[in-house]
C-alpha positions as CSV (number, residue, x, y, z in Angstrom):
1,M,76.7,55.1,138.9
2,I,76.2,53.6,135.5
3,F,73.2,51.9,136.6
4,C,71.8,55.7,137.7
5,Q,72.7,57.0,134.1
6,L,71.1,54.2,132.3
7,N,67.9,54.9,134.4
8,F,68.0,58.5,133.8
9,Y,68.2,58.2,130.0
10,E,65.4,55.6,130.0
11,N,63.2,57.8,132.0
12,T,63.9,60.6,129.7
13,L,63.1,58.7,126.7
14,N,60.0,57.5,128.3
15,Y,58.9,61.0,128.9
16,V,59.6,62.2,125.4
17,F,57.9,59.3,123.8
18,K,55.1,59.1,126.2
19,G,51.8,58.0,124.8
20,I,53.5,56.1,121.8
21,S,52.9,52.6,122.2
22,S,54.1,51.2,119.1
23,L,56.5,52.0,116.3
24,N,53.8,52.4,113.9
25,Q,52.6,55.5,115.8
26,L,56.1,57.0,115.9
27,I,56.2,56.5,112.1
28,Q,52.9,58.2,111.6
29,R,53.9,61.3,114.1
30,V,56.9,61.8,112.3
31,T,55.7,61.7,108.8
32,S,52.9,64.3,109.8
33,V,55.5,66.6,111.0
34,L,57.5,66.2,107.7
35,L,54.3,67.2,105.7
36,Y,54.2,70.5,107.2
37,T,57.6,71.5,105.6
38,L,55.7,71.8,102.4
39,P,53.8,75.1,103.7
40,L,57.0,76.1,105.3
41,K,59.2,75.9,102.1
42,D,56.6,78.0,100.4
43,S,56.6,80.7,103.1
44,L,60.5,81.0,103.0
45,P,60.4,83.8,100.3
46,F,58.3,86.1,102.5
47,G,60.5,86.1,105.4
48,I,63.8,86.4,103.2
49,Y,64.7,89.8,104.8
50,L,64.6,88.0,108.1
51,F,67.1,85.6,107.4
52,Y,69.5,88.6,107.1
53,K,68.6,89.9,110.4
54,F,68.2,86.7,112.5
55,S,70.9,84.1,111.1
56,F,69.5,81.2,113.3
57,L,66.3,81.1,110.9
58,K,68.6,79.7,108.2
59,G,68.2,76.5,109.9
60,L,64.6,76.3,108.3
61,L,66.3,76.1,104.9
62,F,67.7,72.8,105.9
63,L,64.4,71.5,106.9
64,T,62.9,72.5,103.7
65,Y,65.7,71.3,101.4
66,P,64.2,67.7,100.7
67,V,61.1,69.4,99.4
68,A,62.7,71.9,97.4
69,I,65.0,69.0,95.7
70,I,61.6,67.1,94.8
71,E,60.1,70.4,93.3
72,K,62.8,71.6,91.4
73,S,64.2,68.0,90.3
74,M,61.5,67.8,87.4
75,P,59.2,70.0,85.5
76,F,56.0,70.8,87.3
77,G,57.5,69.3,90.4
78,G,55.2,71.2,92.7
79,L,52.0,70.2,90.9
80,L,53.1,66.7,90.7
81,L,53.8,66.6,94.3
82,F,50.6,68.1,95.1
83,L,48.8,65.6,93.1
84,I,50.7,62.6,94.7
85,L,50.0,63.8,98.1
86,Y,46.2,64.4,97.4
87,T,45.5,61.3,95.5
88,G,48.1,58.9,97.1
89,V,47.6,60.2,100.7
90,V,44.6,62.1,101.5
91,K,42.2,60.1,99.4
92,N,43.6,56.8,100.2
93,P,41.5,55.0,102.8
94,N,44.5,52.7,103.4
95,V,46.5,55.4,104.7
96,P,45.9,56.1,108.6
97,Y,43.7,59.1,109.4
98,F,46.0,61.2,111.4
99,I,48.5,61.2,108.4
100,R,45.7,62.0,106.1
101,Y,44.3,64.7,108.2
102,N,47.8,66.3,108.4
103,A,48.4,66.0,104.7
104,C,45.2,67.6,103.6
105,Q,45.9,70.6,106.3
106,A,49.4,71.0,104.8
107,L,48.1,71.0,101.3
108,L,45.4,73.7,102.2
109,L,47.9,75.8,103.9
110,D,50.0,75.7,100.8
111,I,47.3,76.7,98.7
112,A,46.6,79.6,100.9
113,L,50.3,80.7,100.6
114,I,50.2,80.4,97.0
115,I,47.3,82.6,96.7
116,F,49.0,85.2,99.2
117,N,51.9,84.9,97.1
118,Y,50.1,86.2,94.0
119,I,48.3,88.9,95.9
120,L,51.7,90.2,97.0
121,R,53.0,90.3,93.4
122,I,49.9,92.3,92.6
123,L,50.4,94.6,95.5
124,P,53.9,94.7,96.9
125,L,53.3,95.1,100.7
126,V,56.5,94.0,102.0
127,E,55.3,94.3,105.7
128,F,52.5,92.0,105.0
129,G,55.0,89.3,103.7
130,F,56.7,89.2,107.2
131,I,53.4,88.7,108.8
132,V,52.4,85.9,106.4
133,F,56.3,84.3,107.3
134,V,56.0,84.6,111.1
135,F,52.2,83.2,110.8
136,T,53.3,80.2,108.9
137,L,56.3,79.6,111.1
138,S,53.9,79.6,114.2
139,I,51.6,77.4,112.5
140,F,54.5,75.1,111.8
141,L,55.9,75.1,115.2
142,F,52.4,74.4,116.8
143,S,51.7,71.6,114.2
144,I,55.0,69.9,115.2
145,F,54.2,70.1,118.9
146,Q,50.6,68.8,118.4
147,C,51.7,66.0,115.9
148,F,54.5,64.7,118.3
149,N,52.0,64.7,121.1
150,G,49.5,62.5,118.8
151,V,46.8,65.3,118.6
152,E,45.3,66.5,115.4
153,P,46.3,70.4,115.2
154,E,43.4,72.6,115.1
155,I,44.1,75.5,112.8
156,P,41.1,78.0,112.5
157,F,39.5,78.1,109.1
158,F,41.4,75.2,107.9
159,S,40.6,72.2,110.2
160,K,36.9,72.4,109.5
161,S,37.4,72.1,105.6
162,V,40.1,69.5,106.2
163,R,37.4,67.2,107.8
164,M,35.1,67.8,105.1
165,Q,37.8,66.8,102.6
166,I,38.4,63.6,104.2
């Protein structure tokens, strides 16, 4: 009985982590997923009204909490985080390509969200904010799935410019 349970757990873990041949690949995939919390954190103000209607969305706040701490702990924390990620990760040839690609794509998504934020401050369209939040959340979920499978997430309009940057 115990042997069957252990065999079941071993098969389940092999299915979950299939295609991962080393610990290095696992670290790269998890790091790539964590990079996408940066644009997710900047999209949270767009969906603030959805948090009141759907309480399960509040779990997203816990995912973005480390990024919020880094940004708020020092003056110009967001700018410093951007510069560190861009110069230390994206432009560093010693960092694996998979992490560099996902870091650059997350930064480009973040820049697009900052531009949308300024546009929505000028033109207060609340409904458009919902669309931006749902769009960013779907990109986040898609990127998590693709990164855990070891595939570069192909996001239209962004992936091509990411390849040109790297």
